LUMVEX-900665 format. One line per 5 residues: number of its first residue (from 0); their letters; for each residue y negated, x, z of N, C-alpha, C, O. Coordinates in pm, 1 decimal, padded with zeros to 6 digits. Each point is the difference from the previous one (the first is absolute). Example, Ala and Ser with C-alpha at 12.3 -4.5 7.8 and 13.67 -1.06 7.14 Angstrom:
2
0> AS> 00569.0 01319.0 00780.0 -00119.0 -00089.0 00000.0 -00120.0 00090.0 00000.0 00001.9 00103.6 00066.5  -00106.9 -00138.6 -00138.5 -00119.0 00082.0 00006.0 -00109.0 -00077.0 00073.0 -00110.8 00050.9 00016.9
//
This chain:
150
0> MNKKQ> -06420.5 07057.8 14197.2 -00132.1 00033.8 -00065.6 00044.2 00012.7 -00139.3 00096.1 00063.4 -00043.5  -00191.4 -00141.8 -00025.3 00000.6 -00014.3 -00155.2 -00094.2 00111.1 -00066.0 -00121.3 -00018.5 -00009.2  00172.3 00113.5 -00027.8 -00077.4 00105.6 -00066.9 -00002.6 -00021.1 -00161.8 00103.5 -00017.9 -00064.0  -00231.6 00021.9 00005.8 00002.9 -00012.8 -00143.0 00021.9 00123.1 -00065.7 -00041.2 00107.0 00044.6  00103.6 -00119.3 -00147.2 00048.4 00140.1 -00080.5 -00092.2 -00012.4 -00109.8 -00002.4 -00111.0 -00053.2
5> YSAEQ> -00081.8 00209.0 00002.2 -00103.9 00007.6 -00093.8 00054.1 00109.1 -00099.6 00034.3 00111.8 00038.4  -00029.6 -00152.4 -00166.6 00064.8 00077.9 -00090.9 -00154.2 00078.6 -00071.8 -00114.8 -00041.7 00015.0  00155.4 00154.3 -00087.2 -00110.2 00050.0 -00072.5 -00074.2 -00087.7 -00110.7 -00118.3 00014.6 -00030.8  00209.9 -00111.9 -00026.7 -00103.1 -00088.6 -00086.3 -00051.7 -00097.5 00062.5 -00065.0 -00078.3 -00069.2  00074.3 00054.8 00194.3 -00077.8 -00106.0 00083.4 -00131.8 00071.1 00036.8 -00100.7 -00068.2 00018.8
10> ELKVS> 00097.1 00208.2 -00007.3 -00125.6 00078.6 00051.6 -00069.5 00041.8 -00112.4 -00104.1 00060.7 00025.0  00136.9 -00078.7 -00161.1 -00058.8 00041.5 -00088.2 -00055.2 -00112.5 -00113.5 -00012.4 00019.1 -00121.0  -00012.3 -00123.2 00185.6 -00039.5 -00105.4 -00074.4 -00142.9 -00013.7 -00032.1 -00087.1 -00012.2 00086.1  00065.4 00014.6 -00216.0 -00124.9 00012.0 -00056.9 -00066.4 -00143.0 -00067.0 00074.2 -00073.2 -00065.5  -00185.6 00045.8 00081.0 -00057.3 -00143.1 -00048.6 -00043.3 00021.0 -00141.6 -00055.5 00106.5 -00027.1
15> RREIL> 00072.3 -00185.5 -00055.2 -00078.0 -00019.5 -00138.6 -00139.1 00054.7 -00002.8 -00041.8 00067.9 -00093.8  -00035.6 -00102.4 00209.4 -00128.4 00022.5 -00000.1 -00021.8 00155.4 00007.2 -00086.3 00056.9 -00066.9  00176.5 00010.9 00158.7 -00000.9 00144.7 00026.7 00027.8 00076.5 -00126.0 -00051.5 00109.6 -00022.3  00138.2 -00173.0 -00063.4 00030.5 00067.4 -00126.4 -00091.7 -00001.4 -00094.4 -00020.5 00095.9 -00074.5  -00061.2 -00239.0 00069.0 -00122.0 00013.1 -00075.8 -00098.8 00073.3 00007.5 -00064.6 00041.6 -00096.2
20> TVGGA> 00037.9 -00012.6 00246.1 -00088.1 00083.9 00069.4 00020.3 00148.0 -00060.9 -00094.6 00058.5 -00052.7  00202.9 -00010.0 00061.1 00041.5 00106.9 -00016.3 -00004.8 00034.4 -00143.3 -00047.0 00107.2 -00037.9  00097.9 -00201.6 -00047.6 -00000.8 00002.6 -00134.7 -00167.3 00007.1 -00083.8 -00022.0 00054.7 -00108.0  -00074.4 -00123.9 00191.6 -00112.6 -00010.7 -00061.4 -00067.5 00127.7 00026.0 -00074.2 00041.8 -00088.8  00088.6 00030.2 00201.6 -00046.8 00120.1 00068.1 00039.0 00084.9 -00117.1 -00092.5 00056.2 -00058.7
25> ALVGL> 00234.2 -00035.0 00008.4 00051.8 00089.8 -00085.8 -00074.0 -00013.4 -00127.6 -00034.0 00098.1 -00066.2  00010.9 -00213.2 00034.3 -00064.2 -00027.4 -00147.1 -00138.2 00070.1 -00001.1 -00043.9 00065.0 -00095.0  -00009.7 -00083.5 00196.1 -00143.3 00052.8 00021.4 -00009.6 00150.2 00003.2 -00093.5 00058.9 -00054.3  00193.2 00004.3 00119.9 00026.9 00138.0 00023.8 00028.1 00050.6 -00140.7 -00046.0 00108.6 -00035.1  00113.7 -00177.1 -00040.0 00028.4 00044.3 -00138.3 -00108.2 00011.2 -00092.3 -00003.0 00077.5 -00095.6
30> SFSGD> -00097.4 -00169.4 00133.3 -00123.9 00019.9 -00087.8 -00074.2 00116.9 00010.8 -00050.6 00058.4 -00095.8  00043.5 -00021.9 00219.6 -00071.1 00096.7 00065.3 00067.8 00136.4 -00063.2 -00065.4 00085.9 -00059.2  00185.0 -00081.5 00078.5 00102.1 00097.5 -00061.5 -00038.8 00044.0 -00145.5 -00010.6 00118.4 -00032.2  -00009.8 -00223.7 -00052.5 -00007.8 00008.4 -00163.0 -00148.1 00058.7 00013.1 -00016.3 00102.2 -00066.7  -00077.8 -00139.1 00127.8 -00137.8 00072.3 -00019.2 00021.1 00146.5 00039.2 -00059.5 00085.7 -00065.5
35> AFANI> 00142.4 -00048.3 00170.8 00009.5 00136.0 00031.0 00077.8 00086.5 -00084.7 -00025.5 00120.1 -00007.9  00125.0 -00178.2 -00059.7 00071.7 00059.5 -00104.4 -00096.8 00032.7 -00141.0 -00002.5 00106.4 -00061.8  -00069.8 -00222.8 00033.8 -00088.6 00022.0 -00106.1 -00090.0 00110.8 00025.8 -00025.4 00078.8 -00091.1  -00034.5 -00063.0 00227.6 -00098.7 00106.3 00000.3 00063.7 00137.4 -00011.7 -00053.6 00097.0 -00053.6  00180.6 -00099.6 00112.9 00071.3 00134.9 -00019.6 00004.4 00046.2 -00158.9 -00048.8 00099.4 -00053.8
40> LFGLF> 00125.1 -00208.2 -00000.5 00014.4 00027.0 -00159.1 -00138.2 00031.0 -00050.2 -00014.6 00099.6 -00070.9  -00092.3 -00178.6 00102.2 -00120.2 00026.5 -00061.7 -00062.3 00135.6 00010.8 -00071.9 00051.8 -00085.5  00110.9 00004.7 00211.2 -00048.9 00122.7 00033.7 00090.0 00095.0 -00071.4 -00051.4 00090.9 -00065.3  00179.7 -00103.2 00071.6 00070.4 00105.8 -00083.9 -00009.1 00015.3 -00153.2 00023.1 00104.2 -00061.5  -00062.4 -00230.1 00004.9 -00018.5 00021.2 -00151.1 -00161.1 00030.4 -00021.5 -00045.7 00070.6 -00089.9
45> GQDSF> -00031.3 -00139.8 00193.0 -00136.8 00025.1 -00043.4 -00060.4 -00122.4 -00061.2 00077.2 -00076.1 -00058.2  -00203.3 00046.8 00062.9 -00067.2 -00112.5 -00072.9 -00000.8 00016.5 -00134.7 00027.9 -00091.7 -00077.2  -00063.9 00224.3 00035.7 -00029.9 00032.2 -00142.2 00134.7 00035.1 -00065.3 00000.1 00043.1 -00115.3  00132.1 -00062.0 00194.0 00127.9 00014.9 -00070.0 00013.8 -00110.9 -00132.5 00058.1 00027.9 -00104.9  -00118.0 -00146.3 00131.4 00025.5 -00096.1 -00100.8 -00153.4 -00039.7 -00011.9 -00053.6 -00067.3 00088.0
50> PGVTI> -00005.5 00105.5 -00184.9 -00150.8 -00026.6 -00049.1 00020.8 -00152.3 -00058.1 00084.1 -00033.1 -00083.6  -00179.8 -00050.8 00146.9 -00026.3 -00138.1 -00040.8 00091.3 -00088.1 00066.0 -00007.6 -00120.3 -00025.0  00107.3 00170.4 00119.5 00101.9 -00084.7 00081.4 -00037.8 00008.3 00127.9 -00028.3 00108.1 00051.7  00023.6 -00236.1 00019.5 -00008.3 -00002.6 00145.9 00105.4 -00065.3 00065.2 00069.8 -00083.7 -00057.1  -00051.5 00125.0 00199.6 00138.4 -00053.5 00088.2 -00064.6 -00133.8 00063.9 -00113.0 00000.9 00048.9
55> VTGAK> 00188.3 -00106.5 -00053.5 -00005.0 -00093.6 00073.0 00092.9 -00001.2 00099.1 00119.8 -00007.8 -00027.2  -00169.8 00016.1 00165.5 00085.3 00008.7 00140.9 00025.5 -00126.2 00046.0 -00051.8 -00095.9 -00057.2  00116.2 00082.5 00141.9 00044.1 -00105.6 00072.8 00150.7 -00064.5 00006.4 00039.3 -00085.2 00079.6  00022.9 00138.9 -00168.3 00136.4 -00037.0 -00044.0 00090.4 00122.7 00053.8 -00059.5 00097.7 00045.5  00211.6 -00098.5 -00049.0 00067.2 00095.9 00052.0 -00020.8 00130.6 -00081.3 00018.1 00108.3 00055.6
60> KPVYV> -00049.8 -00114.4 -00165.8 -00032.0 00111.9 -00073.8 -00129.7 -00011.7 -00078.3 -00046.3 -00111.5 -00023.9  -00016.9 00228.2 -00019.0 -00105.0 -00029.8 -00073.5 -00009.6 -00057.0 -00147.4 00105.6 00013.4 -00061.8  -00192.1 -00064.3 00002.3 00007.3 -00066.9 -00109.8 -00118.8 00061.0 -00092.9 -00117.7 00003.9 00036.1  00163.0 00040.2 -00153.6 -00108.7 00084.6 -00083.8 -00063.2 -00119.6 -00088.1 00073.1 -00084.0 -00052.6  -00203.4 00081.6 00040.8 -00040.8 -00095.2 -00082.7 -00119.2 00063.9 -00090.9 -00049.7 00097.9 00055.6
65> PVAGS> 00000.3 -00124.7 -00163.0 -00106.6 00056.8 -00071.2 -00148.3 -00049.9 00071.2 -00027.0 -00112.5 00041.9  -00033.5 00197.9 -00042.4 -00162.1 -00033.8 00053.2 -00050.6 -00124.7 -00035.0 -00019.2 -00022.7 -00119.5  -00009.9 -00076.5 00217.3 -00046.0 -00103.9 -00060.6 -00103.3 00007.6 -00115.9 -00096.2 00076.7 00001.4  00129.8 -00177.5 -00117.9 -00088.3 00010.9 -00123.0 00033.9 00110.2 -00099.5 -00052.6 00011.2 -00110.7  00159.7 00081.0 00168.9 00028.1 00092.7 -00103.6 00048.9 -00024.7 -00129.8 00088.3 -00085.7 -00003.7
70> TDPVA> -00122.6 00139.2 -00110.2 00052.9 -00038.9 -00124.1 00051.5 00153.7 -00052.7 00005.0 00019.7 -00121.5  00026.4 00069.4 00199.6 00065.1 00113.7 -00027.2 00138.2 -00009.9 -00029.8 00071.1 -00024.6 00097.4  -00016.7 00037.0 -00203.8 00145.1 -00018.4 -00020.1 00077.0 00105.3 00095.3 00101.3 -00038.8 00058.3  -00145.9 00167.6 -00041.7 00106.3 00077.6 00071.0 -00013.2 -00038.3 00150.0 00103.6 00019.0 00063.7  -00211.7 -00070.2 00008.3 00010.4 -00052.8 00127.8 00083.6 -00108.7 00002.7 00070.8 -00008.5 00100.3
75> HSLAE> -00058.3 -00090.4 -00196.9 00089.0 -00116.9 -00004.1 00152.3 00049.6 -00003.0 00085.0 -00042.7 00078.0  -00061.5 00135.9 -00175.2 00121.7 00075.9 -00026.8 00055.5 00061.5 00139.9 00113.4 -00009.0 00046.9  -00209.6 00063.7 -00003.2 00058.8 00070.2 00125.8 00024.8 -00111.4 00118.7 00105.0 -00002.9 00064.1  -00184.0 -00063.3 -00048.4 00012.0 -00118.9 00084.8 00153.1 -00063.9 -00021.1 00084.0 -00003.4 00089.9  -00065.0 -00043.5 -00217.3 00105.4 -00058.4 -00039.9 00132.6 00059.8 00016.5 00101.3 -00060.8 00034.4
80> SLFWL> -00112.0 00197.6 -00064.6 00105.8 00091.2 00013.1 00057.2 00025.3 00137.9 00118.1 00002.9 00034.8  -00232.9 00015.5 00038.4 00033.4 00014.4 00145.6 00077.6 -00098.7 00058.1 00110.9 00021.3 00048.9  -00167.9 -00131.6 -00053.1 00052.9 -00107.0 00031.8 00143.7 -00042.9 -00037.1 00088.6 -00032.3 00079.2  -00082.2 00037.3 -00202.1 00140.3 -00063.9 -00057.9 00111.6 00110.4 00007.6 00115.9 -00041.3 -00000.9  -00137.4 00178.6 00008.4 00064.8 00100.3 00019.4 00080.6 00013.0 00139.6 00118.3 00025.6 00022.5
85> DQETE> -00228.5 -00053.1 00063.2 00035.5 -00013.7 00131.5 00096.3 -00129.4 00027.6 00100.9 00000.8 00070.5  -00149.4 -00100.9 -00135.1 00109.6 -00124.6 00024.3 00128.6 00015.7 -00035.5 00096.1 -00042.7 00064.1  -00091.4 00112.6 -00181.0 00135.8 00014.3 -00077.2 00081.3 00099.9 00083.4 00118.5 -00019.2 00027.4  -00183.4 00119.4 00009.0 00072.3 00095.7 00081.5 00079.8 -00031.4 00118.4 00114.2 00035.2 00029.4  -00217.5 -00125.6 00046.5 00066.4 -00096.6 00103.0 00106.3 -00095.7 -00031.8 00098.3 -00014.8 00072.6
90> HARLL> -00118.1 -00050.6 -00181.9 00113.8 -00104.6 -00056.0 00122.0 00099.1 -00021.8 00111.6 -00043.5 00028.2  -00122.6 00162.4 -00072.1 00126.9 00073.4 -00041.2 00035.1 00059.9 00163.3 00121.8 00008.3 00015.9  -00164.1 00014.2 00048.8 00042.3 00019.9 00133.9 00060.6 -00073.9 00074.0 00096.4 00037.7 00066.5  -00149.6 -00173.2 -00065.5 00060.6 -00124.9 00046.3 00143.7 -00012.7 -00082.7 00097.9 -00028.3 00069.0  -00077.5 00047.9 -00216.3 00122.7 -00018.5 -00048.0 00103.0 00107.8 00049.7 00120.3 -00022.0 00014.3
95> LMHLP> -00174.4 00124.7 00006.8 00080.9 00101.1 00049.2 00075.9 -00025.1 00127.8 00120.2 00021.5 00016.0  -00225.9 -00081.6 00095.5 00069.7 -00035.8 00097.3 00111.9 -00117.5 -00014.1 00091.1 -00012.4 00081.9  -00108.4 -00073.0 -00195.4 00097.2 -00112.9 -00014.2 00107.7 00054.9 -00106.7 00049.0 -00086.1 -00073.1  -00011.9 00202.1 00057.8 00121.9 00035.6 -00088.7 00060.7 00127.6 00097.4 -00003.4 00107.7 -00059.3  00047.6 -00102.6 00171.5 00063.9 00084.5 00062.5 00153.0 00004.3 -00034.4 00060.8 00102.6 00030.5
100> SPDLE> -00001.8 -00192.8 -00083.8 00131.4 00018.6 -00015.8 00055.6 00084.9 -00108.8 -00058.7 -00001.5 -00108.2  00176.9 00083.8 00125.2 00026.3 00085.0 -00100.7 00045.7 -00079.3 -00145.1 00001.2 00055.3 -00110.0  00030.7 -00177.8 00132.5 00024.1 -00083.4 -00127.6 -00142.2 -00003.1 -00091.0 00008.5 -00012.6 -00122.2  -00113.4 00022.4 00175.3 -00119.9 00001.5 -00057.4 -00061.5 00142.0 -00049.7 -00102.8 00009.7 -00067.1  00182.0 00097.3 00110.8 -00065.1 00118.5 -00032.1 -00070.3 00028.3 -00128.0 -00104.5 00065.0 00000.8
105> TRRAQ> 00160.6 -00114.0 -00119.0 -00063.4 00015.7 -00120.6 -00146.2 -00059.7 -00013.1 -00093.7 00060.5 -00052.1  00087.6 -00181.4 00104.1 -00124.0 -00085.9 00005.5 -00104.2 00083.0 00081.7 -00117.1 00022.2 -00030.7  00188.5 00020.2 00146.3 -00095.4 00080.8 00131.1 -00045.5 00107.3 -00075.8 -00120.8 00013.5 00019.8  00168.9 00077.1 -00106.0 -00031.1 00112.4 -00048.0 -00107.6 -00034.5 -00099.5 -00097.3 00075.2 -00005.7  00104.4 -00191.2 -00081.8 -00085.0 -00013.9 -00105.5 -00146.6 -00053.2 00099.3 -00113.5 00035.5 -00031.6
110> VQQFH> 00136.5 -00106.3 00128.1 -00135.4 -00036.9 00102.9 -00049.6 00107.6 00042.8 -00121.7 00015.0 -00010.9  00192.3 00075.6 00063.5 -00045.4 00132.2 00057.0 -00084.1 00069.2 -00084.1 -00107.6 00042.6 00041.9  00153.2 -00021.9 -00186.4 -00076.5 00075.4 -00088.6 -00130.2 -00063.1 -00041.8 -00098.7 00064.9 -00034.7  00105.7 -00201.3 00040.8 -00117.6 -00066.7 -00038.2 -00105.3 00003.9 00125.9 -00120.3 00012.1 -00023.3  00165.9 -00022.0 00146.9 -00095.5 00030.1 00093.6 -00052.8 00146.7 00011.0 -00118.2 00027.4 00020.6
115> TSLGS> 00212.1 00058.1 -00035.7 -00058.1 00167.9 -00027.2 -00112.8 -00032.6 -00096.5 -00116.9 00000.2 00038.7  00148.6 -00026.3 -00155.8 -00092.0 -00013.4 -00113.8 -00138.3 -00047.0 00029.3 -00104.1 00060.7 -00024.8  00120.5 -00203.2 00093.6 -00128.4 -00061.7 00028.9 -00079.3 00068.4 00119.2 -00121.8 -00016.6 00007.1  00181.7 00084.5 00075.7 -00070.9 00066.9 00113.1 -00038.2 00134.8 -00072.7 -00095.8 00057.7 00051.3  00149.4 -00000.3 -00154.8 -00049.5 00128.6 -00050.3 -00142.0 -00051.3 -00079.1 -00109.2 00053.8 00018.8
120> QLEKI> 00129.3 -00153.4 -00099.0 -00122.7 -00069.9 -00101.8 -00131.9 -00016.0 00123.5 -00113.0 00045.1 -00018.4  00153.3 -00112.5 00133.8 -00108.5 -00043.3 00103.5 -00053.2 00149.7 00039.4 -00120.9 00019.6 00012.1  00199.3 00066.4 00004.0 -00040.0 00140.8 00063.4 -00106.9 00059.8 -00105.6 -00105.0 00057.4 00028.7  00154.8 -00083.6 -00153.4 -00109.0 00061.8 -00116.5 -00118.6 -00052.7 00028.8 -00097.2 00074.4 00013.2  00086.2 -00213.7 00001.2 -00149.5 -00045.9 00018.4 -00066.3 00059.9 00117.8 -00119.9 00027.7 -00000.5
125> RTSRL> 00203.6 -00006.5 00108.6 -00068.5 00043.5 00127.7 -00044.2 00154.1 -00020.5 -00099.3 00042.2 00059.3  00168.0 00032.9 -00136.6 -00026.9 00147.5 -00009.1 -00080.8 00041.4 -00136.1 -00059.6 00107.6 00004.1  00053.1 -00183.8 -00123.2 -00061.2 00016.4 -00107.9 -00138.6 -00072.7 -00008.9 -00025.8 -00108.9 00051.3  -00055.2 00183.8 -00121.7 -00131.3 -00082.1 -00042.2 00015.9 -00089.6 -00130.1 00022.0 00051.8 -00109.5  -00033.2 -00177.8 00125.7 -00006.5 -00059.3 -00130.9 -00105.7 -00050.9 -00035.8 -00062.8 -00071.6 00078.0
130> DRSNL> 00019.7 00096.5 -00202.5 -00121.2 -00048.0 -00074.8 00006.6 -00062.9 -00135.3 00114.2 -00026.4 -00037.6  -00213.6 -00003.9 -00045.0 00029.0 -00037.9 -00102.2 00072.9 00054.7 -00107.2 00048.1 -00068.2 -00090.6  -00035.8 00243.5 00103.8 00057.5 00054.6 -00092.8 00160.5 00015.4 00031.9 00073.2 00050.2 -00085.3  -00026.2 -00091.1 00199.8 00139.1 -00012.4 00010.7 00065.7 -00122.4 00044.6 00121.5 -00007.3 00018.3  -00209.3 -00095.4 00000.1 00041.3 -00134.0 00046.8 00109.1 -00069.2 -00099.2 00084.9 -00076.4 00046.0
135> ASFNQ> -00092.1 00107.2 -00184.0 00082.4 -00077.9 -00074.7 00141.2 00068.2 00001.4 00102.7 -00066.3 -00014.3  -00102.7 00195.6 00031.5 00152.3 00047.9 00025.5 00034.3 -00043.0 00105.8 00108.7 -00057.8 00000.7  -00179.7 00067.1 00119.9 00058.0 -00022.8 00153.3 00053.3 -00140.0 -00032.1 00121.2 -00021.8 00002.1  -00224.5 -00087.9 -00036.4 00061.7 -00130.7 -00017.3 00132.9 -00037.8 -00108.5 00087.5 -00085.0 00015.9  -00103.4 00160.7 -00106.5 00134.2 00005.7 -00077.2 00111.8 00031.2 00102.2 00078.6 -00090.4 00028.4
140> STIQL> -00066.8 00205.5 00025.7 00117.6 00046.9 00063.5 00040.0 -00097.9 00120.8 00116.9 -00004.0 00038.2  -00215.1 -00073.5 00020.0 00017.9 -00091.4 00087.4 00064.2 -00126.4 -00046.5 00080.4 -00064.2 00067.6  -00126.7 00028.2 -00204.1 00061.3 -00120.4 -00070.0 00135.2 00044.5 -00036.7 00088.4 -00081.9 00025.4  -00049.4 00199.6 -00082.5 00114.1 00012.4 -00055.6 00093.7 00002.8 00162.9 00113.0 -00048.7 00001.4  -00160.1 00096.2 00100.1 00081.8 -00002.0 00141.3 00048.9 -00134.0 00016.4 00117.7 -00026.3 00024.9
145> GQTLF> -00206.3 -00055.2 -00038.6 00002.6 -00173.9 00025.7 00099.2 -00043.0 -00095.2 00091.3 -00070.2 00043.5  -00093.3 00101.7 -00172.6 00094.8 -00061.8 -00105.8 00161.7 00044.1 00051.4 00095.7 -00075.5 -00017.2  -00086.1 00194.2 00074.5 00139.7 00035.1 00041.1 00077.0 -00113.2 00092.2 00116.9 -00038.5 00002.9  -00225.5 00005.8 00065.1 00052.2 -00119.5 00090.8 00045.9 -00130.4 -00064.7 00092.6 -00068.8 00042.9  -00158.8 00044.8 -00139.3 00014.2 -00120.3 -00061.0 00100.8 00004.4 -00118.5 00023.3 -00101.9 -00065.1
//
């Protein structure tokens, strides 16, 4: 009798079509989870937390933009600050993940400090009310923070 021996590798064959199907379904799922995340964030901070700023959903994270047709410098500044501080905080987090070696401890400490500073500035936007009276000082502190990187 000739019995065929099966290995685990033979039983777990997956076609390219199946991989593409699962990948496509995952991408569709991510777009829905982005909306859900945006709605949660929108609910936490409330619509009036950022006057003149609206949230565009459909991505992994909410995107803040000035209301269409807005010429309000506060709304534009808020939207830009929310976007760029969030982006730079994530970039700093990514750099931290790529600096695990003890040989790079000095550089890692610098990046960690920058990550903390960016996160703190982003939190200031979320917790304080920016208006025409304090916009210039807030923007100046954000510019100074950015200059430390360059």
